[in-house]
TORVEX-561471 format. One line per field, with one value per residue (C-alpha): residue number from 1; residue in one letter; z, x, y. Coordinates in nm, 3 decimals, decimal comma. Layout:
N
num <- [NUM; ...]
residu <- [A; ...]
w <- [Z; ...]
u <- [X; ...]
v <- [Y; ...]
This chain:
66
num <- [1; 2; 3; 4; 5; 6; 7; 8; 9; 10; 11; 12; 13; 14; 15; 16; 17; 18; 19; 20; 21; 22; 23; 24; 25; 26; 27; 28; 29; 30; 31; 32; 33; 34; 35; 36; 37; 38; 39; 40; 41; 42; 43; 44; 45; 46; 47; 48; 49; 50; 51; 52; 53; 54; 55; 56; 57; 58; 59; 60; 61; 62; 63; 64; 65; 66]
residu <- [M; A; E; L; E; R; R; L; R; G; R; G; T; E; S; P; E; S; L; A; V; R; L; A; N; A; E; K; E; M; A; A; A; D; N; Y; H; H; L; I; V; N; D; E; L; E; Q; A; V; R; D; L; Q; A; I; I; A; A; E; Q; Q; R; R; N; T; A]
w <- [10,359; 10,121; 9,824; 9,957; 9,993; 9,650; 9,484; 9,682; 9,585; 9,229; 9,195; 9,285; 9,436; 9,806; 10,000; 10,241; 10,535; 10,394; 10,268; 10,639; 10,765; 10,514; 10,583; 10,960; 10,924; 10,708; 10,959; 11,235; 11,004; 10,923; 11,298; 11,354; 11,085; 11,344; 11,481; 11,153; 10,996; 10,640; 10,484; 10,114; 9,989; 9,700; 9,498; 9,186; 9,148; 8,969; 9,236; 9,517; 9,343; 9,325; 9,694; 9,807; 9,611; 9,751; 10,105; 10,038; 9,907; 10,184; 10,458; 10,271; 10,279; 10,646; 10,742; 10,532; 10,706; 11,067]
u <- [8,886; 8,696; 8,828; 9,169; 9,148; 8,996; 9,291; 9,558; 9,399; 9,359; 9,734; 9,834; 10,141; 10,078; 10,115; 9,797; 10,037; 10,164; 9,797; 9,682; 9,957; 9,898; 9,502; 9,570; 9,811; 9,546; 9,297; 9,513; 9,609; 9,257; 9,159; 9,417; 9,311; 9,179; 9,522; 9,633; 9,565; 9,546; 9,398; 9,437; 9,228; 9,412; 9,111; 9,213; 9,567; 9,563; 9,318; 9,546; 9,859; 9,668; 9,548; 9,904; 10,051; 9,780; 9,868; 10,247; 10,165; 9,942; 10,195; 10,483; 10,272; 10,176; 10,538; 10,645; 10,392; 10,448]
v <- [7,890; 7,655; 7,876; 7,845; 7,464; 7,430; 7,641; 7,444; 7,114; 7,225; 7,300; 6,939; 7,060; 6,994; 6,663; 6,590; 6,687; 7,013; 7,107; 7,044; 7,271; 7,541; 7,545; 7,546; 7,845; 8,026; 7,969; 8,127; 8,419; 8,493; 8,473; 8,740; 8,980; 9,219; 9,277; 9,451; 9,784; 9,646; 9,353; 9,246; 8,982; 8,811; 8,688; 8,889; 8,950; 9,288; 9,426; 9,281; 9,464; 9,801; 9,749; 9,687; 9,976; 10,198; 10,101; 10,152; 10,507; 10,597; 10,471; 10,664; 10,975; 10,934; 10,899; 11,200; 11,415; 11,297]
């Protein structure tokens, strides 16, 4: 959460109100992470893209063999 807040503040594009909403939403989303099959941490864009591509490929393969 601290890193997200640091990044959002560093951009300077959020009003204090929208920053508070985004951080509250992020907390709720992270608290619900156990409800999902996949989790991508977007701390390095290229790796996050590779992770997403791998998930898509695996899901397509799973559906094709089901």
